[in-house]
C-alpha positions in Angstrom: 21.6 1.5 -13.0 21.9 0.8 -9.3 18.8 -0.6 -7.6 17.7 -1.6 -4.0 15.2 -4.3 -3.4 13.0 -3.5 -0.4 9.9 -4.9 1.2 7.4 -3.8 3.8 5.6 -6.9 5.2 6.5 -8.8 2.0 5.1 -6.0 -0.3 8.2 -5.8 -2.4 9.4 -3.1 -4.8 12.6 -2.3 -6.7 13.8 1.2 -5.6 15.7 3.5 -8.0 16.9 7.0 -7.2 16.4 9.0 -10.4 14.1 9.2 -13.4 14.9 6.5 -15.9 13.3 6.5 -19.3 10.1 4.4 -20.0 9.4 3.5 -16.4 6.2 1.7 -17.4 8.2 -0.8 -19.6 11.0 -1.0 -17.0 8.6 -2.0 -14.3 7.1 -4.8 -16.5 10.6 -6.1 -17.3 12.1 -5.9 -13.8 9.0 -7.1 -11.9 8.8 -10.5 -13.7 9.9 -13.0 -11.1 11.4 -15.5 -13.5 13.3 -13.4 -16.1 13.6 -10.1 -14.2 14.4 -9.2 -10.5 10.9 -10.0 -9.3 8.7 -7.6 -7.4 5.3 -6.0 -7.1 6.6 -3.1 -9.1 9.2 -0.3 -9.1 9.4 2.9 -7.0 11.3 5.9 -8.3 12.7 8.5 -5.8 13.8 12.0 -6.8 14.0 15.5 -5.4 10.8 17.4 -5.1 9.9 21.1 -5.6 7.1 20.9 -3.0 8.4 18.3 -0.4 11.6 16.7 0.7 11.4 14.0 -1.8 9.1 12.7 -4.6 8.1 9.1 -5.2 6.5 7.5 -8.3 5.1 3.9 -8.2 4.7 1.6 -11.1 2.8 -1.7 -10.7 4.1 -5.0 -12.1 1.8 -4.4 -15.2 3.3 -1.1 -15.9 0.4 1.0 -14.7 1.2 4.0 -12.4 -0.2 3.9 -8.9 -1.1 7.0 -6.9 0.1 5.8 -3.5 1.5 2.7 -1.7 1.6 2.6 2.0 4.2 -0.1 2.3 6.2 1.5 -0.5 6.4 5.0 1.1 7.7 3.6 4.4 10.5 2.0 2.4 11.2 5.4 0.8 11.7 6.8 4.2 14.2 4.1 5.1 16.0 4.5 1.7 16.6 8.2 1.9 17.7 8.1 5.5 19.9 5.0 5.5 21.6 6.1 2.3 22.3 9.6 3.6 20.0 11.6 1.3 18.7 13.2 4.5 19.5 13.4 8.1 16.0 14.3 9.2 13.8 11.8 10.9 10.7 13.7 10.0 10.3 14.2 6.2 7.7 15.0 3.6 7.2 12.9 0.3 5.3 14.1 -2.8 3.0 11.5 -4.3 0.2 11.5 -6.8 -2.3 11.4 -3.9 -0.7 14.4 -2.1 2.1 15.1 0.2 2.6 12.6 3.0 4.6 13.1 6.3 6.9 10.3 7.6 8.2 10.1 11.1 11.0 7.5 11.3 12.2 5.5 14.3 16.0 5.1 14.1 18.1 2.6 15.9 21.8 2.4 15.5 21.8 4.7 12.6 19.2 2.7 10.6 15.4 3.2 10.2 13.5 0.4 11.9 9.9 1.6 11.8 8.0 4.4 10.0 4.8 6.3 11.0 3.0 7.8 8.0 0.3 10.4 8.0 -1.7 9.0 5.2 -4.3 11.8 4.8 -8.0 11.4 4.9 -9.9 8.1 4.2 -13.2 8.8 2.5 -15.8 6.1 3.0 -18.7 5.8 0.6 -22.0 4.1 1.1 -22.0 0.3 0.8 -22.3 -1.0 -2.8 -23.7 -4.2 -4.0 -22.3 -5.6 -7.3 -23.4 -8.7 -9.3 -20.4 -10.8 -10.1 -20.9 -14.1 -11.9 -24.6 -13.9 -11.0 -23.9 -13.5 -7.3 -24.5 -10.4 -5.2 -21.3 -9.0 -3.5 -21.6 -6.4 -0.8 -18.6 -4.0 -0.4 -17.7 -0.7 1.1 -15.9 1.7 -1.3 -13.1 3.7 0.3 -10.6 6.2 -1.1 -7.2 6.7 0.6 -5.8 8.7 -2.3 -6.4 5.4 -4.4 -9.6 3.4 -4.7 -10.5 0.4 -2.5 -13.4 -2.0 -2.2 -13.6 -3.5 1.2 -15.5 -6.8 1.6 -16.1 -8.1 5.1 -16.0 -11.9 5.3 -16.4 -14.6 8.0 -13.1 -16.3 7.1 -10.4 -14.4 5.3 -8.3 -17.6 4.8 -11.2 -19.1 2.8 -12.0 -15.9 0.8 -11.8 -16.2 -3.0 -9.1 -13.5 -3.3 -7.8 -14.5 -6.7 -11.1 -15.3 -8.4 -13.3 -12.6 -7.0 -10.5 -9.9 -6.6 -9.6 -10.1 -10.3 -13.2 -9.8 -11.4 -14.0 -6.8 -9.1 -10.8 -5.0 -10.1 -11.9 -5.0 -13.7 -15.7 -4.6 -13.1 -17.4 -1.9 -15.2 -18.4 -0.1 -11.9 -14.6 0.7 -11.5 -13.5 1.9 -15.0 -10.0 2.8 -13.6 -9.7 -0.5 -11.6 -9.8 -0.9 -7.8 -7.9 -2.6 -5.0 -10.0 -5.3 -3.3 -9.7 -6.2 0.4 -11.2 -9.3 2.1 -11.4 -8.5 5.8 -12.3 -10.7 8.8 -13.1 -8.8 12.1 -11.3 -10.6 14.9 -12.1 -8.1 17.6 -12.7 -4.4 18.0 -9.0 -3.7 17.7 -7.9 -6.5 15.4 -8.6 -7.3 11.7 -7.3 -10.0 9.3 -7.0 -8.8 5.8 -6.0 -10.3 2.4 -5.7 -8.3 -0.7 -5.9 -8.2 -4.5 -4.0 -5.1 -5.6 -4.9 -3.3 -8.8 -2.2 -3.9 -11.3 -0.3 -6.5 -9.2 -2.8 -9.2 -8.2 -2.4 -11.0 -4.8 0.4 -9.4 -2.7 1.6 -10.1 0.8 0.5 -6.8 2.1 -1.1 -3.4 1.1 -0.6 -0.4 3.3 -3.4 1.7 1.8 -5.6 -1.3 1.9 -5.1 -1.7 5.6 -6.0 1.9 6.0 -9.1 1.5 3.9 -10.1 -1.6 5.9 -9.8 0.1 9.2 -11.8 3.1 7.9 -14.6 0.8 6.6 -14.6 -1.2 9.9 -14.9 2.0 11.9 -17.7 3.3 9.7 -19.5 -0.1 10.4 -18.6 0.3 14.2 -16.6 -2.9 14.1 -13.7 -1.1 15.6 -13.0 2.1 17.4 -11.8 5.4 16.0 -8.8 7.2 17.7 -7.3 3.9 18.7 -4.6 1.8 16.9 -6.1 -1.3 15.2 -3.8 -4.2 14.4 -4.3 -5.3 10.8 -2.8 -8.8 10.1 -1.8 -9.4 6.5 0.0 -12.3 4.9 3.3 -10.5 5.3 2.9 -9.3 8.9 1.0 -6.7 10.9 0.4 -3.0 10.5 -1.0 -0.6 13.1 -3.6 1.8 11.8 -5.4 4.6 13.5 -8.3 6.7 12.2 -9.5 9.8 13.9 -12.9 11.5 14.1 -12.1 13.5 10.9 -11.0 10.5 8.9 -7.3 11.2 9.1 -5.3 8.0 9.0 -2.0 7.1 10.7 -0.1 4.0 9.6 2.8 2.5 11.5 5.0 -0.4 10.2 8.4 -1.7 9.3 10.5 -1.3 6.2 13.4 -3.5 5.2 16.2 -3.8 2.6 16.3 -7.2 0.9 19.3 -6.7 -1.3 21.0 -4.4 -3.7 22.3 -4.8 -7.3 23.0 -3.3 -10.7 20.9 -3.4 -13.8 23.0 -4.1 -16.8 
């Protein structure tokens, strides 16, 4: 089985064209960073009956995710660079709907991908009690669930300790992605993330979208303008319009390729 290791701002997945058996078990095995290839999960790419391509995402713990912003940008680069399509504007079927990708190509290779992510739905602020302490967060859905927590210092935020406990909190029976967001200016955010099923990752595309949506709802940043979201792995550009529709722009890169024996 041929695979391609790709990453978007350090959010790394193993990409396979096809539909292998037992993808949940395969993701657990391959994602292990000491005895496997090492990744945040696997992404399966296949033809679609309703779009140009279909993607399925499995986290490192074997659970299936609905959507991954960094992952879908890499799907665009994969199918274009490998010749599965010659179109720079494609659609991709996901569990959270069909997404449109607009790819910037230089010298025959995709360098940057703009993704129409759909609508971000921001709910009223929620206060949870975690280890006896009150934690204020903004729930946001971007096709998958997020809990955005605004902090004074993202670098000092207890991402591992608090993120793990909120992901498995009874308020979120299906789990949740947790973002710790520091507002740097009205067009710049610093975000660190605990991803549902994967733990701390270098970046989360849908998390960046959720963070900007929550920040706009709190009037920390402006709608209809690109906001730079600085993650551990790099920077994404996110724009949310008056209707809540989100555009994400960022890079996608191939790390290496190989064969699973």
